[in-house]
C-alpha positions in Angstrom: -14.6 -54.1 -4.9 -17.1 -52.3 -7.2 -17.6 -49.6 -4.5 -13.9 -49.1 -4.3 -13.6 -48.7 -8.1 -16.3 -46.0 -8.1 -14.5 -44.2 -5.3 -11.2 -44.4 -7.1 -12.7 -43.0 -10.3 -14.1 -40.0 -8.4 -10.7 -39.4 -6.9 -9.1 -39.5 -10.3 -11.5 -36.9 -11.7 -10.8 -34.7 -8.8 -7.1 -34.8 -9.1 -7.2 -34.2 -12.8 -9.1 -31.0 -12.1 -6.5 -30.0 -9.6 -3.7 -30.9 -12.0 -2.0 -33.3 -9.6 -1.6 -37.0 -10.1 -3.4 -39.3 -7.6 -1.2 -41.3 -5.2 -1.7 -45.0 -4.6 -4.8 -45.6 -2.5 -5.1 -48.6 -0.3 -8.5 -50.2 0.5 -8.2 -49.6 4.2 -7.4 -45.9 4.0 -9.9 -43.3 5.4 -12.5 -42.7 2.8 -13.2 -39.2 1.4 -16.7 -39.0 2.9 -15.5 -39.6 6.4 -12.6 -37.1 6.0 -15.1 -34.5 4.6 -17.4 -34.8 7.6 -14.6 -34.2 10.0 -13.3 -31.3 8.0 -16.8 -29.7 7.7 -17.5 -30.0 11.4 -14.1 -28.4 12.3 -14.5 -25.6 9.7 -18.0 -24.8 11.0 -16.7 -24.6 14.5 -14.2 -21.9 13.3 -17.0 -19.9 11.6 -20.4 -21.2 10.5 -20.2 -18.8 7.5 -17.4 -20.7 5.9 -18.1 -22.8 2.8 -16.2 -26.0 2.3 -15.0 -27.3 -1.0 -15.9 -30.9 -0.8 -13.4 -31.9 -3.5 -10.0 -32.1 -1.7 -6.4 -32.2 -3.0 -5.0 -35.7 -2.5 -1.6 -35.5 -0.7 0.8 -38.4 -0.9 3.4 -39.4 1.7 7.0 -39.9 0.5 6.1 -43.5 -0.2 3.8 -42.6 -3.1 0.7 -43.7 -1.1 -2.1 -41.4 -0.1 -1.4 -39.6 3.2 -4.0 -36.9 3.7 -6.9 -34.9 2.2 -6.5 -31.1 1.9 -9.8 -29.2 1.9 -10.2 -25.5 1.1 -12.8 -23.2 2.6 -13.9 -19.6 2.1 -16.6 -17.1 2.9 -18.3 -16.2 -0.3 -17.6 -19.0 -2.8 -16.1 -22.4 -3.4 -12.4 -22.1 -4.0 -9.9 -24.6 -5.3 -6.2 -24.8 -6.0 -6.3 -23.3 -9.5 -8.6 -20.4 -8.5 -6.4 -19.5 -5.5 -3.2 -19.5 -7.6 -4.9 -17.3 -10.3 -6.2 -14.9 -7.6 -2.7 -14.6 -6.1 -1.1 -13.9 -9.4 -3.6 -11.1 -10.2 -2.7 -9.6 -6.8 1.0 -9.8 -7.6 0.3 -8.1 -11.0 -1.4 -5.3 -9.0 1.7 -4.8 -6.9 0.5 -6.6 -3.7 2.9 -8.8 -1.8 3.8 -10.1 1.6 1.1 -10.8 4.1 -1.7 -9.8 1.6 -0.9 -12.8 -0.6 -1.7 -15.3 2.2 -5.5 -14.5 1.8 -6.0 -14.9 5.5 -9.1 -12.8 5.5 -10.7 -14.7 2.7 -9.9 -18.4 2.7 -8.4 -21.3 4.7 -7.5 -25.0 4.5 -7.7 -28.1 6.6 -5.8 -31.3 6.2 -7.3 -34.6 7.4 -5.2 -37.8 7.7 -6.0 -40.6 5.2 -4.2 -43.1 7.3 -5.9 -44.5 10.5 -2.6 -45.0 12.4 -2.1 -41.2 12.4 -3.9 -38.4 14.2 -7.1 -37.1 12.6 -6.7 -33.4 12.0 -3.1 -32.9 10.9 -3.2 -29.2 10.2 -5.6 -26.3 9.6 -5.3 -22.5 9.1 -6.8 -19.4 7.8 -5.1 -18.3 4.6 -3.1 -20.5 2.2 0.3 -22.2 2.7 3.5 -20.9 1.1 3.6 -23.4 -1.8 0.3 -22.0 -3.2 1.5 -18.4 -2.9 4.7 -19.3 -4.8 3.3 -22.0 -7.0 3.5 -20.3 -10.4 7.0 -18.8 -9.9 8.3 -22.1 -8.6 6.7 -24.0 -11.4 8.2 -21.7 -14.0 11.7 -21.4 -12.4 12.3 -25.1 -11.8 10.3 -26.3 -14.9 7.9 -28.5 -13.0 6.1 -31.1 -15.1 2.3 -31.0 -15.2 0.3 -33.7 -13.5 2.8 -35.0 -11.0 2.2 -36.0 -7.3 1.9 -33.5 -4.5 3.4 -34.8 -1.3 3.0 -33.8 2.4 4.7 -35.1 5.5 2.9 -33.2 8.3 4.1 -30.1 10.1 3.4 -27.9 7.1 5.9 -29.6 4.8 4.9 -30.0 1.1 6.9 -31.6 -1.8 6.4 -32.1 -5.5 7.6 -34.9 -7.7 10.6 -33.7 -9.6 12.9 -35.7 -11.8 12.4 -39.0 -9.8 13.1 -37.1 -6.5 10.9 -35.1 -4.1 11.3 -31.4 -4.3 10.9 -29.5 -1.0 8.6 -26.6 -1.8 9.9 -24.7 1.3 13.7 -25.1 1.1 14.1 -26.1 -2.6 16.1 -29.2 -1.6 15.5 -32.7 -3.1 15.0 -36.0 -1.3 14.6 -39.6 -2.2 11.4 -41.5 -2.0 10.9 -44.2 0.7 9.3 -47.6 0.6 5.7 -48.0 1.7 5.2 -50.0 5.0 1.6 -51.1 5.6 0.4 -50.4 9.1 -2.9 -52.0 10.3 -2.9 -50.3 13.7 -5.8 -47.9 14.2 -5.2 -44.8 16.3 -7.7 -44.4 19.2 -8.6 -41.0 17.8 -9.8 -42.6 14.5 -11.7 -45.2 16.5 -13.6 -42.3 18.1 -14.3 -40.9 14.7 -15.7 -44.3 13.5 -17.8 -44.6 16.6 -19.1 -41.0 16.4 -17.3 -40.0 19.6 -14.6 -37.7 18.1 -14.8 -34.3 19.7 -14.3 -31.0 17.8 -13.1 -28.0 19.9 -14.4 -24.5 19.5 -11.7 -22.3 18.0 -13.0 -19.2 19.9 -11.9 -20.8 23.2 -8.3 -21.5 22.2 -5.3 -19.6 23.6 -3.4 -17.1 21.4 -0.5 -14.7 21.8 -1.1 -11.7 19.5 1.4 -9.4 17.8 4.2 -12.0 17.4 6.2 -10.7 14.4 6.6 -12.7 11.2 10.1 -13.5 10.2 10.6 -15.6 7.1 13.2 -18.3 6.6 16.8 -17.3 6.2 20.1 -18.9 7.5 18.0 -21.7 9.0 14.7 -22.4 10.7 16.1 -22.3 14.3 17.7 -18.8 14.1 14.6 -17.6 12.2 12.2 -18.9 14.9 14.2 -17.5 17.8 14.5 -14.2 16.0 10.7 -14.0 16.0 10.7 -14.5 19.8 13.4 -11.8 20.5 11.7 -9.5 18.0 8.5 -9.9 20.0 10.3 -8.8 23.2 12.0 -5.9 21.3 8.8 -4.0 21.5 8.2 -5.0 25.2 10.9 -3.3 27.1 13.9 -4.9 25.4 14.3 -2.4 22.7 17.8 -3.1 21.5 17.3 -6.7 20.3 16.7 -5.7 16.7 19.2 -3.2 15.3 18.1 -3.1 11.7 16.7 -5.1 8.7 18.6 -6.0 5.6 18.5 -8.0 2.4 20.8 -11.1 1.8 21.3 -13.9 -0.7 20.6 -17.2 1.0 22.9 -19.9 0.0 20.6 -22.7 1.2 17.6 -21.7 -0.9 19.6 -20.0 -3.6 17.4 -16.9 -3.4 17.3 -13.4 -2.0 15.7 -12.9 1.4 14.2 -9.5 2.3 13.5 -7.7 5.6 16.0 -9.9 7.5 16.3 -8.7 11.1 19.9 -8.3 12.4 18.8 -10.6 15.3 18.5 -13.5 12.8 22.1 -13.2 11.6 23.4 -12.9 15.2 21.5 -16.0 16.4 22.6 -18.0 13.3 26.2 -17.3 14.3 25.7 -18.2 18.0 23.8 -21.4 17.1 26.6 -22.4 14.6 23.8 -23.0 12.0 24.8 -24.6 8.8 23.7 -21.6 6.7 25.7 -22.6 3.6 24.2 -26.0 2.7 21.3 -27.4 4.8 20.2 -24.7 7.2 20.5 -27.2 10.0 21.1 -26.5 13.7 22.2 -28.8 16.5 19.4 -29.1 19.1 22.1 -28.7 21.7 23.1 -25.2 20.4 19.8 -23.4 20.7 19.6 -22.8 24.4 23.2 -21.6 24.8 22.7 -19.2 21.8 19.6 -17.8 23.6 21.6 -17.3 26.8 24.5 -15.6 25.1 22.3 -13.4 23.0 20.0 -12.2 25.8 22.3 -12.1 28.8 25.8 -11.5 27.5 25.4 -9.6 24.2 22.6 -7.6 25.9 22.2 -6.5 29.5 19.4 -8.7 30.6 18.8 -11.7 32.8 16.5 -14.1 30.8 15.7 -17.6 32.1 16.3 -20.1 29.3 15.1 -23.6 29.3 15.3 -26.7 27.0 13.5 -30.1 26.8 14.9 -32.4 24.1 13.6 -35.4 22.3 10.2 -35.6 23.9 7.8 -38.4 22.7 4.6 -40.0 23.8 5.9 -41.0 27.2 5.9 -37.3 28.3 3.2 -36.1 25.8 5.9 -34.4 23.7 6.5 -31.8 26.3 3.1 -30.3 25.6 2.8 -29.1 29.2 5.8 -26.9 28.6 4.4 -25.5 25.4 1.0 -24.9 27.0 2.5 -23.2 30.0 4.5 -20.8 28.0 1.6 -19.8 25.8 -0.7 -19.4 28.9 2.0 -17.1 30.3 1.9 -15.1 27.0 5.5 -16.1 26.1 6.1 -17.3 22.5 7.9 -20.7 22.7 10.5 -22.2 20.4 9.2 -25.6 19.3 11.3 -28.0 17.1 9.9 -31.1 15.5 12.2 -33.9 14.4 11.3 -35.8 11.2 13.1 -38.8 9.7 14.5 -37.1 6.6 17.2 -35.2 8.6 19.7 -37.4 10.3 22.0 -37.0 13.3 21.2 -34.2 15.7 19.8 -31.8 13.2 16.2 -30.9 13.8 13.5 -31.3 11.2 12.0 -27.9 11.6 11.8 -25.1 14.2 8.7 -22.9 14.6 7.3 -20.5 17.2 4.4 -21.6 19.3 1.9 -18.8 19.7 -1.4 -20.7 20.6 -3.0 -24.0 21.0 -6.2 -25.9 20.3 -6.7 -28.7 22.8 -10.4 -28.7 23.5 -11.1 -31.6 21.2 -9.8 -35.1 20.7 -6.7 -33.9 18.8 -4.2 -31.5 20.3 -2.8 -28.9 18.0 -0.3 -26.1 18.4 -0.7 -22.8 16.6 2.6 -21.6 15.1 4.5 -19.2 13.0 6.1 -21.6 10.6 8.9 -19.4 9.1 7.7 -20.0 5.5 4.7 -17.6 5.2 2.4 -15.2 6.9 -0.3 -17.7 8.1 -0.7 -19.0 11.6 -1.5 -22.7 11.1 -2.5 -25.2 13.8 -0.2 -28.3 13.7 -1.0 -31.6 15.4 1.3 -32.2 18.3 2.9 -35.3 16.6 2.7 -37.6 13.6 2.6 -41.4 13.5 3.5 -42.8 10.1 4.6 -46.3 9.3 4.9 -46.9 13.1 7.4 -44.1 13.4 6.6 -41.2 15.8 7.9 -37.7 15.5 10.0 -36.1 18.3 9.8 -32.7 19.9 12.2 -30.3 21.4 11.0 -27.3 23.4 13.0 -24.2 24.3 11.6 -21.6 26.8 12.5 -17.9 26.6 11.4 -16.2 29.8 12.3 -12.4 29.9 13.7 -10.5 32.8 15.7 -7.3 33.2 13.9 -5.1 30.8 11.8 -2.0 31.5 9.4 0.3 29.9 12.1 2.9 29.2 14.0 0.6 26.8 11.9 1.5 23.7 12.0 3.6 20.6 11.2 2.9 17.0 11.5 4.5 13.6 8.2 5.5 12.0 8.9 5.9 8.3 8.1 2.6 6.6 5.5 4.2 4.3 7.3 7.4 3.6 8.7 8.5 0.3 12.2 10.0 -0.2 13.6 11.7 -3.3 17.3 12.1 -4.1 18.5 15.6 -3.2 15.3 16.7 -1.5 14.8 17.1 2.2 12.5 14.6 4.0 11.7 13.8 7.6 12.5 10.9 9.8 9.8 10.3 12.5 10.0 8.3 15.7 7.3 6.4 17.7 7.1 4.6 21.1 9.7 7.0 22.4 10.8 6.6 26.0 10.7 9.4 28.5 14.3 8.7 29.2 15.3 9.4 25.5 18.0 12.1 25.3 19.2 11.8 21.7 19.0 9.7 18.6 21.7 8.8 16.1 20.7 7.9 12.6 22.5 6.0 9.9 21.8 5.0 6.3 23.2 2.3 4.1 22.7 1.0 0.5 24.9 -2.0 0.9 23.0 -4.0 3.6 25.1 -2.6 6.5 28.5 -3.7 5.1 29.1 0.0 5.9 27.0 2.8 7.2 26.7 6.6 6.7 26.0 8.9 9.6 22.9 11.1 9.0 23.2 13.0 12.3 22.2 13.2 15.9 18.9 14.8 16.9 17.6 15.8 20.3 14.0 16.2 18.9 11.2 13.8 18.1 12.0 13.9 14.4 15.0 14.6 12.2 15.6 15.6 8.6 17.2 13.5 5.9 18.4 14.5 2.4 19.5 11.3 0.5 22.3 11.8 -2.0 21.7 8.4 -3.7 18.7 6.7 -5.2 17.5 3.2 -5.1 17.0 0.8 -2.2 18.2 2.2 1.1 18.0 1.2 4.8 17.9 3.5 7.8 18.8 2.5 11.4 18.5 4.3 14.6 20.2 4.2 18.0 18.3 5.7 20.9 20.4 7.0 23.9 19.7 8.2 27.4 21.5 11.1 29.1 24.3 8.8 30.2 25.1 8.0 26.6 23.8 4.4 27.0 21.8 2.8 24.2 18.2 2.1 25.4 16.9 0.9 22.1 17.7 0.3 18.4 15.6 0.0 15.3 15.7 -0.1 11.5 13.2 0.3 8.7 11.5 -3.1 7.9 11.2 -2.5 4.2 14.0 -0.8 2.3 13.2 2.7 1.3 13.0 3.2 -2.5 14.6 6.6 -3.0 13.5 8.1 -6.2 15.5 10.2 -8.6 13.9 13.2 -10.4 17.2 14.9 -11.4 16.7 14.2 -15.1 14.8 17.5 -15.8 14.9 20.3 -18.3 14.4 23.9 -17.3 13.0 22.7 -14.0 14.7 22.5 -10.6 12.7 20.4 -8.1 13.0 22.0 -4.7 10.7 20.1 -2.3 7.6 17.9 -2.0 4.9 17.2 0.6 6.8 14.5 2.5 3.9 14.0 5.0 1.4 13.7 2.2 2.3 11.3 -0.5 -1.1 11.2 -2.3 -2.5 14.3 -4.0 -5.1 14.7 -6.6 -6.5 18.2 -7.2 -5.2 21.4 -5.6 -5.8 25.2 -5.8 -5.0 28.5 -4.1 -8.2 29.4 -2.1 -8.4 32.5 0.0 -4.6 32.8 -0.4 -4.0 29.3 0.9 -2.9 26.3 -1.0 -5.5 23.5 -0.4 -5.0 19.9 -1.6 -7.4 17.0 -2.1 -5.7 13.8 -0.8 -8.2 11.1 -1.4 -9.4 9.3 1.7 -6.9 11.4 3.8 -9.1 14.4 3.2 -8.3 18.1 2.6 -4.9 19.6 3.6 -3.4 23.0 3.7 0.2 23.3 2.4 2.5 25.7 4.2 4.7 27.5 1.7 6.7 29.6 4.2 9.6 27.1 4.1 9.9 25.8 0.5 12.8 23.5 1.4 10.2 21.1 2.7 6.4 21.4 2.2 4.7 21.0 5.5 1.0 20.1 5.6 -1.9 20.5 8.0 -5.1 18.4 7.9 -8.1 20.7 7.8 -10.9 18.2 7.0 -11.3 14.5 6.7 -14.4 12.2 6.9 -13.1 9.1 5.2 -14.5 9.9 1.8 -12.2 9.6 -1.2 -12.0 13.3 -2.3 -10.5 13.8 -5.8 -11.4 17.3 -7.0 -12.2 20.7 -5.5 -13.6 23.9 -6.9 -13.9 27.3 -5.2 -17.3 28.9 -5.4 -16.6 31.9 -3.1 -14.7 32.7 0.1 -16.9 30.2 2.0 -18.2 27.5 -0.3 -16.3 24.7 -2.0 -17.5 22.0 -4.3 -15.8 18.6 -3.6 -16.1 15.4 -5.5 -15.2 11.8 -4.9 -15.1 9.3 -7.8 -18.9 9.1 -7.9 -20.4 11.9 -5.6 -20.5 15.7 -5.6 -20.7 17.8 -2.5 -21.2 21.4 -1.7 -19.5 22.3 1.6 -19.1 25.4 3.8 -15.4 25.8 4.6 -16.1 28.3 7.4 -18.4 25.9 9.2 -16.0 23.0 9.6 -16.6 21.8 6.0 -20.2 21.0 6.8 -22.0 19.5 3.9 -24.8 21.5 2.3 -25.9 19.1 -0.5 -24.8 16.0 -2.4 -25.3 14.6 -5.8 -24.8 11.0 -7.0 -23.3 10.8 -10.5 -24.1 7.2 -11.1 -20.6 6.7 -12.7 -16.9 7.7 -12.3 -16.4 11.4 -12.6 -14.0 12.1 -15.5 -13.9 15.9 -15.4 -15.4 18.8 -13.5 -15.7 22.4 -14.6 -17.5 25.4 -13.1 -18.6 28.8 -14.5 -21.1 31.3 -13.2 -22.7 28.9 -10.8 -23.1 26.2 -13.4 -21.3 22.8 -12.9 -20.2 20.9 -15.9 -19.8 17.2 -14.9 -18.6 14.4 -17.1 -18.8 10.7 -16.4 -17.8 8.1 -19.0 -21.4 7.6 -20.3 -23.4 10.5 -19.0 -22.8 14.3 -19.0 -24.6 16.6 -16.5 -25.2 20.4 -16.2 -26.1 21.3 -12.6 -27.2 24.7 -11.4 -25.7 25.7 -8.0 -28.6 27.5 -6.4 -28.4 30.5 -4.1 -28.6 28.2 -1.1 -25.7 26.1 -2.6 -27.8 23.1 -3.3 -27.7 21.2 -6.7 -30.3 21.3 -9.4 -30.1 19.2 -12.5 -30.4 21.5 -15.5 -29.8 18.9 -18.2 -28.1 15.7 -19.1 -26.6 14.2 -22.3 -25.8 10.6 -23.2 -25.8 10.4 -27.0 -24.1 7.5 -28.7 -24.3 3.7 -28.4 -20.6 3.5 -27.9 -19.3 6.5 -26.0 -16.6 7.5 -23.5 -16.9 11.1 -22.4 -13.7 12.5 -20.9 -13.7 16.3 -20.4 -15.2 19.7 -21.1 -13.9 23.1 -22.0 -16.0 26.3 -21.8 -16.1 29.5 -23.9 -18.9 31.7 -22.5 -22.2 30.0 -23.5 -20.5 27.5 -25.8 -18.8 24.4 -24.4 -17.0 21.4 -25.8 -17.4 17.8 -24.6 -14.8 15.3 -25.7 -15.8 11.7 -26.5 -12.7 9.6 -27.1 -14.8 7.2 -29.3 -16.7 9.7 -31.4 -15.1 13.2 -31.5 -16.0 16.6 -30.0 -19.5 17.6 -29.2 -20.2 21.4 -29.6 -22.9 22.4 -27.1 -24.6 25.5 -25.8 -26.2 26.5 -22.5 -27.2 29.6 -20.5 -26.3 30.9 -17.0 -28.1 29.8 -15.0 -28.6 26.8 -17.2 -31.9 26.0 -18.8 -30.6 22.8 -20.4 -28.2 21.6 -23.1 -28.4 22.4 -26.8 -26.4 20.1 -29.0 -25.1 22.1 -32.0 -22.9 19.6 -33.8 -20.5 16.7 -33.5 -17.0 17.4 -34.8 -15.5 14.2 -36.1 -11.7 14.2 -35.9 -8.8 12.0 -36.8 -7.6 11.8 -33.2 -8.5 10.2 -29.9 -9.2 13.2 -27.8 -8.9 12.3 -24.1 -8.9 15.8 -22.6 -9.5 19.4 -23.7 -8.7 22.9 -22.6 -9.4 26.4 -23.9 -6.9 29.3 -23.9 -6.7 32.5 -26.0 -9.2 31.5 -28.8 -7.6 28.1 -29.1 -9.0 24.7 -28.3 -6.3 22.3 -27.2 -6.8 18.6 -27.2 -4.7 15.9 -25.5 -4.7 13.3 -28.4 -3.0 10.4 -26.6 -0.2 9.0 -28.9 -0.7 11.8 -31.3 0.3 14.4 -28.8 -1.4 17.8 -28.7 -3.9 19.1 -31.3 -4.9 22.8 -31.6 -8.0 24.3 -33.2 -8.7 28.0 -33.8 -12.1 28.8 -32.1 -12.3 32.5 -33.0 -15.7 31.3 -34.1 -16.5 28.9 -31.2 -19.2 27.1 -33.3 -16.8 26.3 -36.1 -13.4 25.1 -34.8 -10.7 25.2 -37.5 -7.8 22.8 -37.3 -4.4 24.5 -36.9 -1.8 21.9 -36.1 -0.9 18.7 -34.5 2.2 18.8 -32.3 3.5 15.2 -31.7 5.3 15.7 -28.3 4.7 12.1 -27.2 1.8 10.4 -25.5 -0.4 13.0 -23.9 -3.8 12.3 -22.2 -4.2 15.3 -19.9 -3.8 19.1 -20.2 -3.4 21.9 -17.7 -3.8 25.6 -18.5 -0.9 27.5 -17.0 -0.2 31.2 -16.9 1.7 31.4 -20.2 1.0 28.2 -22.0 -0.6 24.8 -22.1 1.0 21.8 -20.4 0.4 18.3 -21.6 1.4 15.1 -19.9 0.7 11.4 -19.7 -1.4 10.9 -16.6 -1.4 7.1 -16.9 2.4 6.6 -16.8 3.7 10.0 -15.9 6.1 10.2 -18.8 6.7 13.8 -19.8 5.6 17.3 -19.1 5.4 19.3 -22.3 4.4 22.9 -22.9 2.7 24.2 -26.0 2.5 27.9 -27.0 4.3 30.6 -25.0 6.3 28.5 -22.5 9.5 26.6 -23.4 9.4 22.9 -22.6 9.4 22.4 -18.8 10.6 18.9 -18.4 10.3 15.2 -19.3 10.5 13.7 -15.8 8.4 11.8 -13.2 8.6 8.3 -14.7 5.8 5.9 -13.5 3.8 8.4 -11.5 0.3 9.6 -12.1 0.4 13.4 -12.6 -3.1 14.8 -11.7 -2.6 18.6 -12.1 0.0 21.3 -12.8 0.0 25.0 -12.0 2.7 27.6 -12.7 3.4 30.9 -10.9 5.5 33.0 -13.3 6.0 35.8 -10.8 7.8 33.5 -8.3 9.0 31.2 -11.1 7.3 28.3 -9.3 5.5 25.2 -10.6 3.3 22.9 -8.5 2.7 19.3 -9.6 0.4 16.9 -7.9 0.4 13.1 -8.4 -1.0 10.1 -6.5 2.5 8.6 -5.8 4.6 11.3 -4.3 2.2 14.0 -3.3 2.6 17.7 -4.3 6.0 18.6 -5.7 7.3 22.2 -5.8 9.8 23.3 -8.4 11.5 26.4 -9.8 11.6 27.1 -13.6 12.8 29.8 -16.0 9.7 31.3 -17.6 9.5 32.6 -21.2 7.1 35.5 -21.7 5.6 36.2 -25.1 4.7 39.7 -26.4 1.0 38.9 -25.9 1.5 37.9 -22.3 3.4 41.1 -21.6 0.3 42.9 -22.9 -1.9 40.9 -20.6 0.1 41.9 -17.5 0.1 45.6 -18.6 -3.7 45.5 -19.1 -4.3 44.2 -15.6 -6.4 46.7 -13.4 -7.6 46.7 -9.9 -9.7 48.9 -7.5 -10.5 48.7 -3.8 -13.7 48.9 -1.9 -14.7 48.7 1.8 -17.6 46.5 2.8 -20.2 47.3 5.5 -18.5 44.6 7.7 -15.3 46.6 7.6 -13.4 44.2 5.4 -11.5 45.2 2.3 -12.4 43.9 -1.2 -10.1 44.0 -4.2 -11.9 44.3 -7.5 -9.8 43.3 -10.6 -9.9 42.8 -14.3 -7.7 40.4 -16.2 -7.8 38.6 -19.5 -6.2 35.5 -18.0 -5.7 33.7 -14.7 -2.5 34.7 -13.0 -0.7 34.9 -9.7 0.4 38.0 -7.9 1.7 39.1 -4.6 -0.4 41.5 -2.5 1.4 43.8 0.0 -0.2 46.4 2.3 1.8 49.3 3.8 0.7 51.8 6.4 1.3 55.6 6.0 4.8 55.2 7.5 5.8 52.6 4.9 5.7 49.7 7.2 4.6 46.3 5.7 1.5 45.2 7.7 0.1 42.4 5.4 1.4 40.2 2.7 -0.2 37.3 0.8 0.0 35.4 -2.5 -3.2 35.7 -4.6 -4.5 33.9 -7.6 -6.5 36.1 -9.9 -8.9 33.9 -11.8 -10.1 35.0 -15.1 -13.8 34.0 -14.3 -13.8 35.9 -11.0 -13.9 39.7 -10.5 -13.1 40.2 -6.8 -11.3 38.9 -3.7 -12.0 39.6 -0.1 -8.9 40.5 2.0 -9.1 38.9 5.4 -7.0 41.0 7.7 -7.7 43.6 10.4 -7.2 47.3 9.6 -7.4 50.4 11.7 -8.6 53.8 10.6 -6.0 55.5 8.4 -4.2 55.8 5.1 -2.8 52.6 3.4 -0.9 51.8 0.2 -2.0 48.6 -1.6 0.6 47.1 -3.9 0.0 44.2 -6.4 3.2 42.7 -7.9 2.8 40.9 -11.2 5.5 39.6 -13.6 6.7 42.6 -15.6 4.4 45.0 -13.7 3.8 46.5 -10.2 0.6 48.4 -9.4 0.0 50.6 -6.3 -3.2 52.2 -5.0 -3.7 54.6 -2.1 -6.7 53.8 0.1 -8.2 55.5 3.2 -9.9 53.1 5.6 -12.7 54.4 7.9 -14.4 52.0 10.2 
């Protein structure tokens, strides 16, 4: 008795930690140590690296008595119920959902029976079950009381004590408790455990069917399970089983269900499922529904089987389950529990594997409730009552490899009023045409996009918000060979609320862009881990892209050194690369922190991290040389630099603006002074003897730097929250990089816009000549727009003072030498002596550069070179002699 009391006190302390009340524990139940040993041996057979939490959750049966122990395991640490719930909620806050929340790559669980009349291992799986993923939202929505009992009945079914009833954590229904019936019988499997003869199988040797789709519960478990099976065959020569996916309100669970395949609804109707109240299906309706769906509604000749109410006498039809899985055919398996009466099944699942190499026999399933693939014991034995099984075989026939075709746009972004593309994959050779439809009312009605005879199509949505697309693939006889729909609804964005800015297009194929620039007449974009892309501007109705370099590194910034050399940066590394040698790396530099800003002047690199600032010389062989570093301040957060000849400014959001000096090449850093300000400067830029500061909630601050060593405050323009600036041709643009609210101009250019909500704008450039603006962000890629420029008197003077000359290199190439007070765009056109246009390109004349090499072939003769700028056109005559 004393030993039992000690054991009981340990259990109480465990359950208090887990925030669940302990169920009643009988003296003859399986003790925790024995259960732990079985759990540990099984977990180690799955992967020896797993760590088992030896303190389990105590699971009650519906009679308030202990039923099972639930142990968690993971790779790198001991996990428990609370830590798992907290981790999942953090993931939700970060925008993760669906399969990611199951934690299949990190943790797992195993449930060991506490009652000796039952089987030993009741269930195990990688990942966590649905009730843990949804625990916080269920607890808050239904107002669960703290410290109540957690119940479990086998076959993945969990309940919670709720107002004197049992709340089903899967279907949200409530049930009554039952009386406890003592059972002194010992299962032969537990006798083997007690005698040390229980056998653990090796999970690596178990059978498994890969790539069976997950479909979550809606209408009822039987149509849900069967829809997984037919969705599996939809990708295997039976391409018209799934027409589309949609969202619906489920009357049984009183909740919205997302990504519901059309197959699920069709099967629910054919099975006469009670989709209004219980979600129940007659066990006699499942096979006829399979037959009608596959062989009448679709042109196939499936063989459908059924085996109903199997029990121990015929090993629960396990031989049928095993045969189907060995034949790589997912099988519909229904288990009958007592809490449903009549001919309504307890729960239907899809069998996709098995584990029968040990004493216990378990079937691996898709359970309709989450994205795990748990192993369930073949049957349960509680209070002397055995569970039943029903098995339904689905054997395909009549399909072929030509019956396929899928949409390929699940991760694509669409914007209202802008042209995007629709791609296809797994296309059959027999495909003749594809008809496309869209809907924003869950297919109550559809809108025809068009018919295409190509491998892609265009789509310009005229609405915003959630939207579904479906496709019908036809052969040359006008017969449907496949159908498909987008799994997740497309979230069509709306950027129509703009001022003085008309958005024309965006890089549909490239939805992540950081830095970009015109280099050698081409628009190059940094796209993180996707690499470097070239954007084709020949058709500005849709910006096509071409990958020119990718090595898996997360590139964020690019700087042109000359026609061949680029400086690229990731978050923590700097690279010099040769563009003309397949972007081969010349040198690298580790910053030791996240790069905040990167500037370049006369072969000196200005590199800011949060706590350390570097000056690097770029040597003649394009390798890096540290010229100096700066890390003054106990509390510091460096954010950006701006350069005026040998003077430069370093913003520190916690301390002010450091005024520094260097040489070219750099011989080090000389600190001149620290300018304390009343603002939190997060970014700085210099333009026309003015230092502009992005001052967060204070907007934009301007200092006169006619004397660069002594900035004089001029004004603070509160245009909203601004933490990033871009220098454009005729103004300064400020914006909120964190949230994307607002693009504001300051000096010389009327306000562009206040658009792009909830996107991270990384950079903005304007081209006044073509009235273009380019905006990059990490959510929607590079966006192209038109705007109406305002030119000041000073800017007209700048264009009038622009000068250029031409020179011929020994190599025979032409070089354009220019002089400009500011960076600007221009169009270059070359005409022969007969006035024929032989070359045209857009050039970016940078203030800190003096020449551009023109890369095109010329024959001996007389040519006219024309540079077109806003407000001015310049023409030069040139004689080329090779």
